[in-house]
N, C-alpha and C positions, 0 to 999 in steps of 0.2 A: 227637365225633370228636378223637381223641389227637393231639398234637404231632406225634410219627411219620406218623402216618396224613396230615395234615396237609401237612408236607412231602412228602413221597412224592405228594400231589396235585399240589404247587405243581410240583415236577421233572416230572413229566408232561406239565403244560400249556407248560412252557417248552420243552422237548424238541420238542413239536409245533409251536408257534409258530416254533422255527429252523428245524425239516422244510420249512414252508409258505414263509417266508420266503428260503429256500434256493433254493426253485426258479423256473427262468429263466422269466423275463417274456415272453410274447409280443410281437411288434412287427409292426405291417403293412410291408409290402415297399417302398410308393409313400413313406410321411412318417416311419417307423421310430417311430410313437408305440405306447402300449400298447395292444392290443386291437386289433380289426379297425377302420381311418377310414373314411370316407363313405363311397367310391365301392366298397370292398371289400364294407361290408354288403350292398350289393343286388344286385351282380353275379349272383350266382348264381342268385337268382331269376329276375332278369329273364332271362337267358340258358335258364333252364328253360323259357320261358313265359310268366310272369307277366303280367299287363296291369295289376294295381294291387297294390301293397304295402302294410301296415299293421307298422310296428313299434314295437317300446317303446321309450320313452326310454333306459331303459340299453345299448340293445344291439339289432342287428339280426341278419341271417343272415349265417352265417361266409361267408368266400371262398370262389366256387367251387360247382360240382354238390357236390360233395363232401361239403361243409358240412351238405347238408340231408339227408343219409345215416345211418345208423345201420347200420354194417357187421354184418350180424347172420348169429348161427352157432348154433345151438340147437340141434341135432339131438340125439337122445339116444345116438350112437355115437360124439358126437365125441370126438377126443383129445388130447391133452396137446399133441402137434406140430400137430394142426389149429387148435388154440388161439393156439398161439404164431405160426402163418401169417397167423391173421386179423390179431392184431395187429401182425406186421409190416406187413401191408398198410395195415392204419389209420394207422401212422404214417407211412408213406410216402405217401398219398394225402390225407391230413389228414379222415378222417370227422369225422362231430358224435362219435360213439361207436361202440364195439362193444357188441354186445349180447347175451349170453351168458347160459348157466344160473347158477344161484345158485353151484356148486361152482367156477366156474371163475373167480370174482370178484376172489378175492383174489390169484390168478396174473397176471389181466388188468391188474390195479392195477398191479402191479409191474410188468411189462414198458412200461405206457406211461406211466409215473410222469416228468413233464417234458416229454412229447411235443406237450401239447396237444389230445390225443384223452381224450374222459372212458368212463367205463364205467357201463355201463346193465345192469341184471339184472332180470329178470323175476320175478314173486310171482304165487303160485299159478295156475301155467304148466302144462299149456294147458288146464285142464278151468274154472279158476274155481271148483270146489266143494269148495275147505277154507273153514275155519269162519273168522272175522274175526279172531278172537286169535292164531290161525296164520300168518295172511298179515301180521299186525302185526307177528309175532317173524320171521318173513323178512325183512320190510321193514329191520327194524331191524341183524338179522344182516348183510344185503347192504349197508347203508349203513357198518357198522363194517368190514366187508373191502373197502371203497373203491369201491362204486357211490355215482355222482353222479346217475343217472338209475334211474328204477323203472317200469316197464311191469306193471302187476297186472292179473288177468281177474278182471272183476265176475261175482259169483254169478250166472249167465244162468239159473239154476234158477230161484230164488228174484225174479229181474225177470220171467221168464216165471209165476211163479205169482201177481204182483201183489202180493208181499210187499216193498214198497218201503222198509217201516225196515229191515229187514232189508239191501236191498241198499244203504242212507245208510249203516251203521254199516259194512259192508262197505269200503264204498270209503272211508270216515272211518280206518278203521282202518289202513291205509295212507297218506293222505294227510298224516294228523297228523304220524308221525314225520318225513315226506319236509320237511314246512314246520318242525319244528322243526331240521332237522338241516342245512336249506338246500341241499335235494335237488329235481330236480324229479321228478313223479309224473305219469303219462299211464296212463289207465284204457283197457282193452281191452275193446270192448262186444260181439265176437266180432257181425260185425253179419249174416252170412249165417243164424244164427239166429233171427234177431229180424225182427219184422214193422215198419214204418215207426212206426208209435207206439211201440211198444218201444223202438227204436233212439233216438226225441227224449225219452222215461223217461230212458232211459240217460244219456245225453247232459246233459239238465238237473241227474240228479243228480250226476253228476261236477263238474260247473260248480257247484252249491249247495255241495260238500265243499271247493271249492277247491282242486280238481286243475288243471295246469298244462295237459295236453291229453286230449284223450282220441284214441282208436285204433280203428282198423277191425276189426282181424284178428290171430290169434295164427298163421295159417299153417297150420294145423294143422286147422282147422276144414273144416266142406264148401266153403270160397270163400274167398276173397282180398279182397283192396280193390276197390272199383268207383267210378267216378268219380261215380255219381249218389251211394252211402252217402256219401263225402266229401263233396258237395254240400251233402247233408241235413245232414249233422253239423256245417259251417261255417254252414250260415244257421241252426243251434239254438246253438250255442255263441258264434257272433258273432266280432268282432276279440280279443276278451278273451282268447281261450285258443288253443293250439297244437291242430291236426288231423294225424294221423299217420296215413298211410297205409302198410300192409304186409301183405305176403300178393300173391305174384303180379305185382309190379312187377320186371319181368325184363330192360329195357333203356331207355335212354333216351326213347323215346317213349314207356312207360310212365309213366316221371317227370313227365314234362310234362302230362300228362292229368290227374295226380293235382295235379300244383300249380297247374292252370288249373280245376279244379275246387275248390279250399280248401285242399288239404295244405301247411304247411309243416315238414313231415318226413315223410323216406319211409322205413320199414326194406326193407331189401332183401339176400338173400347175393348178390347179383350187382352190386355197390357197382361192384366193379375193373372191369367192364365197361362199366358206365353212366358212368363215369368218363372211360375214356377212348374211348368214343362222341363226350362232349364235346366232348373235345379235340381229332375228327376222326382217331383211331389207328384 
């Protein structure tokens, strides 16, 4: 590396550090401490119907039902105006993330900068039938554009063929760059296409690869989240991983059922309606 190239690299790092430290720190409303204080971490999950809660020492559930929801718009005909509206709603209601297709990640990241709402992108979506190296590149590009969470679709065909080494490589191709960049990874198993044994296998492989979550569905398959699938997935992964329920979660009662079954995150396009119901509006 030449001296000029080294100096250019140093300048880029300094600019990135300056941008990161200039973002406003989020403080809780009751004690004005950084991040969520103890009561706020648990209130959303308890209000949603959970009777027992497991949290990591580094943090827990964000405050309110909204903090459990990935505000989702993955329709192929979604327009720029639709994405802008999605981001406005996410900032207003303080959802956990907006979940968008890769083409909208950079725009969403710009719109939500400093809001406290992250951007989630999908990879290999919705079929999971691309190769592992392509999923790896798609993951790195989404992270470069500003994604802080990645929902990847597992190679369902390889799983049902019993080609477990290929499935393992498929998941690792996404989890590895996420781990390197401090980005959350979620593995969509598309449960409606699998037998119970295949669901167990998929969740076991995701856990072995170091993924942060397993997720029920794309919302584009033959079925969405069910309490039975969420419960099975929670039993397989234990308390060490998150379980995301997605597909068909249309109101507060649906969300409560998923939380009671073991979900720690919910993907929904009806997030605004769910939060309004939780507020009694």
